[in-house]
C-alpha positions as CSV (number, residue, x, y, z in Angstrom):
1,M,-10.3,-11.8,17.5
2,L,-9.1,-12.8,14.1
3,S,-5.6,-13.9,13.0
4,K,-3.4,-11.4,11.1
5,S,-3.9,-13.3,7.8
6,A,-7.7,-13.2,8.2
7,R,-7.5,-9.4,9.0
8,L,-5.4,-8.8,6.0
9,K,-7.9,-10.6,3.8
10,I,-10.6,-8.2,5.1
11,V,-8.4,-5.2,4.5
12,L,-7.8,-6.3,0.9
13,Q,-11.5,-7.0,0.3
14,R,-12.5,-3.6,1.6
15,L,-9.8,-1.9,-0.5
16,H,-11.0,-3.8,-3.5
17,T,-14.6,-2.6,-3.1
18,A,-13.8,0.9,-2.0
19,E,-14.4,3.8,-4.3
20,A,-11.4,4.7,-6.5
21,T,-9.4,7.8,-5.5
22,A,-8.0,10.6,-7.7
23,T,-4.8,11.6,-5.8
24,H,-1.9,10.1,-4.0
25,D,-3.0,11.7,-0.7
26,A,-6.6,10.3,-1.0
27,A,-5.3,6.8,-1.8
28,F,-2.8,7.0,1.1
29,A,-5.6,8.1,3.5
30,L,-8.0,5.3,2.2
31,I,-5.4,2.6,2.9
32,A,-4.7,3.9,6.4
33,E,-8.4,4.3,7.2
34,I,-9.4,0.8,6.1
35,L,-6.4,-0.8,7.8
36,N,-7.0,1.0,11.1
37,D,-10.8,0.2,11.0
38,V,-10.2,-3.5,10.4
39,E,-7.5,-3.6,13.2
40,D,-9.8,-1.7,15.6
41,E,-12.7,-4.1,14.8
42,H,-10.8,-7.5,14.7
43,S,-7.4,-7.4,16.3
44,G,-8.2,-6.7,19.9
45,I,-5.0,-4.7,20.1
46,P,-5.2,-1.0,20.9
47,A,-3.4,1.2,18.4
48,N,0.1,2.2,19.7
49,P,2.4,2.9,16.8
50,S,5.4,3.0,19.0
51,N,4.9,-0.7,19.6
52,W,4.6,-1.7,16.0
53,R,7.4,-4.2,16.1
54,S,6.0,-6.3,18.9
55,D,2.2,-5.8,19.5
56,G,0.8,-7.9,16.7
57,R,-1.3,-5.2,15.2
58,M,-0.9,-4.1,11.5
59,Y,-0.2,-0.4,10.9
60,P,-0.6,1.6,7.7
61,P,2.4,3.0,5.8
62,Q,3.9,6.0,7.3
63,A,4.5,9.2,5.4
64,D,8.1,9.5,6.8
65,N,8.9,6.2,5.2
66,A,8.1,7.4,1.6
67,R,10.6,7.1,-1.2
68,S,10.2,8.1,-4.8
69,S,10.2,5.2,-7.2
70,P,13.3,5.5,-9.4
71,D,11.6,3.7,-12.3
72,L,7.9,4.5,-11.9
73,P,7.3,8.3,-12.4
74,G,5.0,9.9,-9.9
75,V,4.9,6.8,-7.6
76,M,5.8,6.8,-4.0
77,V,7.0,3.6,-2.4
78,Y,6.3,2.7,1.3
79,R,8.0,-0.2,2.9
80,N,6.2,-1.9,5.8
81,R,7.2,-4.9,7.8
82,G,5.7,-7.4,5.4
83,H,4.5,-5.3,2.5
84,R,5.6,-2.7,-0.1
85,T,2.9,-0.2,-1.0
86,L,3.2,1.8,-4.2
87,V,0.9,4.8,-4.5
88,A,0.7,6.9,-7.7
89,A,-0.2,10.5,-8.2
90,N,-3.5,9.5,-9.8
91,G,-4.7,7.6,-6.8
92,A,-3.8,4.1,-8.1
93,F,-2.0,1.8,-5.8
94,T,-0.5,-1.7,-5.5
95,I,0.4,-3.7,-2.4
96,I,3.0,-6.4,-2.7
97,D,4.1,-9.1,-0.2
98,V,7.8,-8.6,0.4
99,Q,8.4,-12.3,1.2
100,T,6.8,-13.7,-2.0
101,D,6.8,-10.7,-4.3
102,E,3.1,-11.5,-4.8
103,V,0.8,-8.6,-5.8
104,L,-2.0,-8.6,-3.2
105,I,-4.0,-5.9,-4.7
106,E,-3.8,-3.5,-7.6
107,K,-6.4,-0.6,-7.5
108,L,-6.9,1.7,-10.4
109,G,-7.2,5.5,-9.8
110,L,-10.4,7.4,-10.4
111,D,-9.1,8.0,-14.0
112,R,-9.2,4.2,-14.5
113,Q,-5.5,4.1,-14.9
114,G,-3.1,2.0,-12.8
115,L,0.5,2.7,-11.9
116,P,2.4,4.4,-14.7
117,P,4.6,2.2,-16.9
118,A,8.2,1.8,-15.8
119,N,10.8,4.1,-17.4
120,P,12.7,2.1,-20.0
121,A,16.3,1.2,-19.2
122,P,18.8,3.7,-20.6
123,Q,20.1,2.7,-24.0
124,Q,23.8,2.1,-24.2
125,N,25.5,3.4,-27.3
126,P,27.7,0.8,-29.0
127,P,31.5,1.7,-29.1
C-alpha cells in the first residue's frame, strides 16, 4: 500500500496524461474515475464514502458540493478535504491544494483552452 502523497502523485500523473475532455461532466467523470482507480489499486482501503473523514482513502469531488464560481464564468468549484477543484464548461480543470494554494494540475479542455479569465472587478465611478 502506498502513502496518500504517493497516491496523489499517481492521480496527478494519470490526469496529466489522460485525453482532454470537452465538457464539464466528462472532466468531472475523468477525475472521479482516475482517483477511484488509483485508490482501489494502491490504498488498501475499500471505498465507503460515508467514512470519508476517517478511513484514509481519498474520494473524488461530489456533485452535491458544487458551487458556481463568482468570478470565473462557466466554472464549478468543488471543495474537498485538502483540495479545491475547478471544472469549466469546456472540460478544462484545475486542482489546488487548499493549505498552500499551490496549483497541482491545470488541464486544458479538448478545445485547448484552460479555465476562462476572471471577470474584472467592477469599476467604481468617481464622485
